[in-house]
N, C-alpha and C positions, 0 to 999 in steps of 0.2 A: 103391492104384488105379493101374494102369498105363494107357498110352495106346498104341493101335495106329495104323498108317498105313492109310488106305483102300485103298492099292495094294500093301501088303505086310503081311499080318496076322501074320506071324512076328516082325515088329519090335515090341518093347515098350520103352517109355521112360517115365520119370517125367513128371509134369505140369510140373515145372520145366524139363526138357529140351524138352517140346513147346512150351512158351511161349517159351523162349529161341530155339529154332530156327524156329518159325513154320510151316514147310513141310518135309515129309520130303524126303530127298534125291532120291527117285525121282518126286517131284511130288504125292505123296499128302497128304491132310489127316489131322491127328491126331484121333482119337475116343477116348473112354473104352472100356476093354475091357468094362465093364459099367456100367449106369446106376443110381446109388444111389437107393434109394427113401426117401421120407419117409413115416413111418407117419401115420395119422390124427391120433394124439396129438401128433406132432411138428409137423404143419401147424397144428393148433389152437393150439399153444403160440406160434406165430409171431404170432398176432393181436395180442398185447399188446407186441410188440417194435418197436424202431425199425427203419427201413430198413437201417441199418448192421448191426444185430443179425441181421436176416433174412439179409443177405448173408453175414455170418459163418457162419450155419448152413448155408447152401448150399455156400459155399467149403470148409467143413470136411469135406464129403463128396466134393467133386470134386478137391481138392488135398491129398491125404493125406500128401504129402511136405513140405508146409509145417507148421512148428510153430504151435500155437495163437496164440502171441505174434506171429508173422509175419502170420498172417491178420488178426489184430486190428489190427495196424499198417496193413495195406493198406486195410482197409475204413473205418477211422476217419479215415485221411488223405484218402480220396477222398470219402466221403459225409458232408459237414458243411456248415454254413451259410456257410462261406467260398467254397465251390465252387458251391453251389446256392442259388437265391433262394427256396427252399421248404424248410420244416422236414421235410416228408414226402418230400423229393427227387424223387419222382414224384407228381403230383396226379391225382386221379380226379374228372372233372366229369360231372354228369348231363346228357345231351343230351335224352333223352325217357325216360319210365319204362321201365326194363329195358334201356336202352342207355347205356353209359358211355364216356367218352373218357378214355383213359390218357395224360396229358400228360407226355411224355418229354423235354421240351425246356426244363427249368428250370435247366440248367447253363450254363457259361460261353460256349458257342458257340450256344446256342439250338436244338440238335438232339439227337435221341435218342442219337447217337453218344457224347455226353458221359457217358452212363450207364456205358459201358464204358471209354471212353478217359480218364476221370479216375483210374480205378483201374489200368488197364494199366501205366502207368510203374512203379508200385509192385510189381505182380506180376512184371513183367519184370526189374527190378533185383534183386528178391529171388531170382528164378529164376536170374539170371545169376551171382550169388554162389555158388550151389549147384553150377553146372554148368561155367561158363567164367570163374571169377573172375579179373579182371585184364584181360579183353578189353574193347575198345571195341565197343559194340553200335550198328550202323548200321541204323536203321529205314528201310524202304522202304514207301511207301504209294501205291496207285492210288486215286483218288477221283472219284466223280461229283458231288462237292460238299461234302457234310457231313463225311464221314470225314476229309478232309484237314485242315480247320480244327480239328476236335476232336483229331485226333492231334498237330498242331502245338502247340495249346494245352496238351495234356497232357504233351508231351515237351520243351517249350522249356526250355533251360538245365538239364535233368536230367543230373547228373554221369554220365559214362561212356556217354553216348548222343549220337547225332546223328540227324537225320531228314530224309529227302528225300521230297517229295510231288509227284506228277505228276497233272495234271488235264486233261480235254479243253478245248482252247482255246475252242471255242464251245459247250460242253455243260454250263455251270454258270450259275447266276443271277448277276446283277451283285453282289448282296450276298455270295454265296458266294465270288466271285472277290475281291471287295474284302477280305473277311475273311482269305483266304489270302495275298494279296499284300502286305498290311500287317503280317503277322505279325512279332512281336518275338521276340528270342532269338538268341543266338550260335551255336547248333548246328542251325539250321534252313535248309532250302533248298526253294524252290518253283519249279516249272517247268511251263509249259503244253505240251501235246502237240498236234500237228497231226493230229487224229483223234478217235475217240470213246472212251468209257470202256473198252470192250473192248480197245482198243489199248493203253491205259495198263495195264490189268490183265495182258494177255498179255506186255507188256514187262517188268513187274516179275517175273512168273513165270519169264521167260526169264533174267533176271539171277540169280534164286535158284538156278536149276538149271545155271548156267554154271560148270563146274569151274575154268576159267582165271581167271575173275573172283574166284572163292572163294580160289584160291591167291594171287592178287595181294593180295588184302585180308588174308589170313592172315599174309603177310610183315610187314604193318604192324599185326598184332595186332587185326584188326577182324573181327567176325562179323556177317553180315547177319541180320536179323529183320524181322517184319512187324507192322504195326498194323491191317492189314485183318482182316476176319472169317475169313479162312483161318487165322488164329492162334487157337488155343483160348483164349488169354488175353483175346481180344476177344469171343469168343462166350459164354463162361461167365458173365460179368456180365450178359449179356442175359437169361439164364435167371432171374436173381434178380428182375427186375421183374415177371415173370409170377407167380412164387411169391408175391412181396410183394403184388401186386394182389389176388390171391385172398384172402390173409389180411386185407387191408384191407377188402374188401367184406364179409367175414364179420363183422369187427370192427364195422363200421358198420351192420350188420344189413340190408345191401342183398341178400344172399343167405343161405340157410341153409347151415350147414356140410354138405359133401357134395353140394351142388346143383352141377350141371355148368354151365359157361359156354361160350359161343362166343368165339373170339378172331379179330378181323379185323386183318390186317396188310398195309399197302401195301409191296411188296417188289420189288426187282429182283435182288439177289444172293442171296436166300433165307436170309440169315443170321438176320434178325429173327423170321421165322416158324419157322425151325428151332429157335431158342431156345424158342419156345412149345411145339413138339413135344417137346423135352427136358424142359420143365416138366411136360408131361402124363405122360411116361414116369416122372418122379420122383414122381408121385402126385397132382398137381394135377388136379381133376376137369374135364376139358375135353370138350366135345361135338364141336364141329366147328372145325377150323382153316381160316379163309377167307382165301385168297390173292388180293390185289388188284393188278392190274397196269394200266399205262397202255397206250398204243398199241403199245408194245414188249411184245406179249403172248405171248412165248415160253413163259413159265411157265403161263399160262392154257391154252394149247394143249397143253402137256405133261400137265398134271394131268388134262385132259379126254380125251386120247387115248393117253397113253403114248409119244408121239413127241416127242423133243426135237430141234428143227430151227432152227438159227440162220441158215439161208440165207433171209433175208428182208429186207425194207426196214428200215433203222434210222431211227427217228423222233427228232427233237429236240423235246421236249415242255415244257409248263409245269411238269412234275414231273421235273426233270432227274436227281434222285438215283436214279430208277428207270429211266433210259434205258440199259438193260443187256440184252444178248442172250446172255451167257454167265454163267449163275448158278452161281458156284463152289460154294456151300455145298450145292447139290443132291446133290453127290457124297456128303456125309456121310449124308444121309437114305437114299440108295439102298444104301449100304454096309450100313446097319442093316436095311433091308427085304429085302436079299438074303441075310440071315443071315451077314453079314460075309464075303461071297464076293469076295475081292480080285481073283480072276481075271476075273470078270464085270465088275467095275468098271474094270479095266485095259482090257478089250475095249471097253466102252461109251465110255469117255472117250478111248480111242485112235481110235475111229471119229469122235468129236466133233472131235478135232484134225485128222484126215485129211480128213473129208468134211463136217464141220459138222452131223452128224445121227447119232442113234442111236434105237433103239426098245427099251424095257424089256419084260420077259417078262409074260405074262398075270397070273401070280400077284402080281407087283409092282404092276401096274396096278390090280389089285383092292384091294390094301392101300392104295394112294394114294387111290383113290376113297372108301374107307371113312373115311380120315382127313381129307381135304381137299375143300374146294369152291373153285373158281377162277373169277374173272371179271375183266373189264377194261373200260376206258371211255376215250373220246376226250378231247381237251383241251376241246372244247365242253361235253361232259357234266361234266367236272371243274369247270369254271367255273360251270355251272348249279347244280351241288351247293354250291359255295361261296355263291353267291347265295341259294338257297333256305334253306340252314341259317341263314344270318345273318338273313334277313327273318323266318323262322318261330321261330327260337330265340335270336336275338341272340348267336350264337356264331360266331366267325371261324375258319374252317379254313384250314390252308395247302393247297397244291396236291397234296401227297401224301396227307394225311389225307382230303381231299375224295375222292380216288380210292377209298380204303377205305370211306368212307361211301356212295358211290354203288354200289359193288359189293355192299355189305351190303344196301342197298335191293333190289337185283336178287335177292339170295339169299332174302330174305324173301318176295318175290313168287313166286319159283320153288318154294320149299319150304313156305311157311307156318309155318316154325319160329319159335316164340316164345321160345326159350331166351334168358335174359339174356346180354347180349353186351358185350364190351369191344372198342372200337376203338383200336388203337395209333395215337396222334398223334405223328408223328415230327419235326415241326419247327414252330417258331413262324412264323405267317403272314408276319411282317415280313421273313423271309429271302426271300420271293418276292413282294415287295410290288407290283411291276408287275402281274403276273398276277392277284393277289388284288384289287387296286384295279379293274382292268379287269372282273374277274368281278362285282363288285358295282355295276357301271355307270359307273365312272370312265373318263375319256378320257385316254389316254397321248399327250401332245403335247410331251413334253420327254425329253431323255436324262439329266436330272438325277435320279439315284436318290433323293436326299434330298428333293427337291421332291415326288416321287410319295409318299414316306413321309409327308411332312407332310399331303398331301391325304388319304391313307388314314386317318391318326389323326383328322383332322377329320370325315371321313365316317362313321367307326365309333365314335367316342368311346372308342378304345383307344389304347394307347401302345406305341411301339417299345421293346423291352427295352434296358436300359442297355448290355449288351455290344455290341449292334449300333449304338447311338447313338454309342459311343466310336470306331467306325471313321471317323466323319465327319472327324476331324481327324488321323487317322494318315496318315503318309507311306507311299506305295507303295514297297516295297523290291524286289519281284521282278517283272520285266517280260519274262523270257526265254520263248522258244517254239521248239521244236525238232521234228524229224521223229521218228516213233516209233522208228526204228531207231538213234537217237542217244541213247536213254535211258541206256544203259550208260556212255557217255562222260560224261554229266552226273554220274552217281553217282561215277565214278572220279575226275573233276576235283574234285568237292566234297570227297571223302574224301582227296584228294591221294595216290591210289594208282595 
């Protein structure tokens, strides 16, 4: 199994190279040259396996240059009761008959990013030994909140690596900021950017494609890599939990084997829902992929019209991890839907860089419409969904999962579709305690994050997860804030290059 760049189809590399490098030299994203299919018998065999065993089966098909022993080491090291508070790793809760919530937040940072970022350090260090043995790997991360902490936790004190995380100064929740700025580890660095997530993401991409920076780092035996979902090593583990979820639903007799399901994903960068698309291509029976956005509804407009236009107002919302106007992983989807036409991809994404806008062809629009439904909702609608779900079902949603739940309600009303449905729940509600407490009727009259959390616990008879509670007594280590054009200096200073 080789991997190609979305902007240079003639380039073929191993999965180890793709994971180590993160981003291709010309700015393209690595994708598998073909999607390995799981047979019906193979999917059925997963039903009686553990999450780690299911992950092993998926990775065995996607990472063919890894030995069976290497894959086993990676999955067993990541998916265990030391890293996750659930034996199942991902829990499935019944919301109403036929609607299931896939809880992806039982890891050490209480967000779905743990599902990939607990295994990525093992995938990356294994890959590096195959491709650049002896080099120091410098991880760069742009985050809208959850990726940063999950990556920091995954890579802290991992030999041969360092990690620099950039987040928008006013674009994350208080708890997300506290998680990052109190991060422990001798190889970590965290810096706020005076701008939004797209500024952070663009800055990281510019550093990756700057030859002068690469040459300076090479002199010190340092290689840049990424822990964002532009890295295939981040995206591939996300495919696993959709494959695993289908097997688990069959195992528990919630669906018949072969029965199709809908998957609803709250997304900004398109990585999580793209992973569900890959699971569908691998053979998981999926009916509709439902893409849920907040007020930053660039993906909703794109899926419904075929026009991607980031020239619009940017909103800071109560679901900050989705406050994104440039959805990087969309490039991978379009590469597949155009028949791997790298020239078209270069043209469209060149237009995006130059004008902030592109429009896909009619045949691609038709394919997107067949695969996806898209909707969005406001902060008020998000909070109303949290309130109604808690009052009606005694289930507390975070602000991102609530977006998905609201868009799914709109989908059902618009289509009448009664297909059994899985809603991806991307974070524990206590990561966004202020907005969640306000949504259920609480009054915010204090700046004390933990006072609000105490009130939320009392009001809902729920408990803040231990990893979040631990931040109460941790010292803040990182207080820096810089202009977006100074990101490269931050990286070079940290790496002493």
